[in-house]
Every structure is written in structure tokens, then in C-alpha cells.
C-alpha positions as CSV (number, residue, x, y, z in Angstrom):
1,M,0.0,0.0,0.0
2,D,1.4,3.4,-1.0
3,I,0.5,6.7,0.6
4,L,0.5,9.7,-1.8
5,I,0.2,13.2,-0.6
6,F,-0.7,16.2,-2.8
7,T,-1.2,19.9,-2.5
8,T,-4.4,21.1,-4.3
9,N,-6.4,24.2,-4.9
10,I,-9.6,22.5,-3.6
11,E,-10.8,24.7,-0.8
12,K,-14.5,24.0,-0.3
13,P,-16.6,20.9,0.6
14,E,-18.5,21.4,-2.6
15,Q,-15.3,20.9,-4.6
16,V,-14.5,17.8,-2.7
17,T,-18.0,16.5,-3.6
18,A,-17.2,17.3,-7.3
19,V,-14.1,15.2,-7.4
20,Q,-15.5,12.4,-5.2
21,P,-16.8,10.3,-8.2
22,L,-13.4,10.6,-9.9
23,L,-11.5,9.3,-6.9
24,T,-13.9,6.6,-6.0
25,S,-14.0,5.3,-9.6
26,V,-10.3,4.3,-9.4
27,P,-10.1,0.7,-8.2
28,A,-6.5,1.0,-7.0
29,I,-7.5,3.7,-4.5
30,S,-8.6,2.2,-1.2
31,Q,-9.0,5.4,0.8
32,W,-8.7,9.2,0.2
33,N,-9.3,12.4,2.1
34,F,-8.8,16.1,2.0
35,D,-7.5,18.3,4.8
36,L,-9.1,21.7,3.9
37,E,-7.8,23.3,7.1
38,D,-4.2,22.8,5.9
39,C,-2.7,25.8,4.0
40,D,-1.9,23.4,1.1
41,N,-5.4,21.8,1.0
42,I,-3.9,18.3,1.3
43,L,-5.2,15.3,-0.6
44,R,-4.0,12.0,1.0
45,I,-4.5,8.8,-1.0
46,E,-3.9,5.2,0.0
47,A,-3.5,3.1,-3.1
48,N,-1.8,0.1,-4.7
49,N,0.4,0.6,-7.8
50,I,-0.8,4.0,-8.9
51,S,1.3,6.8,-10.3
52,P,1.2,10.2,-8.7
53,R,1.1,11.7,-12.2
54,Y,-2.2,9.8,-12.8
55,I,-3.8,11.5,-9.8
56,E,-2.4,14.9,-10.8
57,N,-3.9,14.4,-14.3
58,L,-7.2,13.1,-13.0
59,L,-7.8,16.2,-10.9
60,Q,-6.4,18.5,-13.6
61,T,-8.9,17.2,-16.1
62,A,-11.6,18.2,-13.6
63,G,-10.2,21.7,-13.5
64,F,-8.3,21.5,-10.2
65,N,-4.6,22.0,-9.5
66,C,-2.9,19.0,-7.9
67,Q,0.8,18.4,-7.3
68,E,2.5,15.6,-5.3
69,L,4.3,16.6,-2.2
70,E,7.5,14.8,-1.3
71,Y,7.7,13.6,2.3
């Protein structure tokens, strides 16, 4: 299980609701959540064998910025 962490421009619960179908449609993702109280609006994903670039592109096609954070 990999843990991927991203900074995003998703700031509101309504935006989380908008990307929810995208994230739940990816079978490799077992869990995901946003921390909207963090200054980087963190998206944390637990997944198996998924590229961070795939997640970045997935959210970017929905009109949101998303960039992996190295930790």
C-alpha cells in the first residue's frame, strides 16, 4: 500500500464532492481524504500501484490543480 500526498487548490466541501466520483472510480485507491484546514489543501490517498502523475492528471482534467508533495 502506497500513501500519496498532494497539494491542491480544492478549498470547499462542494469541490470535494465534485471530485469524489473521480477518486472513488479508481479501483487502485482504497482510501482518500482532504485536509481543507491545511494551507496546502492536502489530498491524501492510500492506493496500490498508482502513479502520482495519474492522480495529478485526473484532478487537472476536472479543473483543479494538484501536485505531489515529497515527504
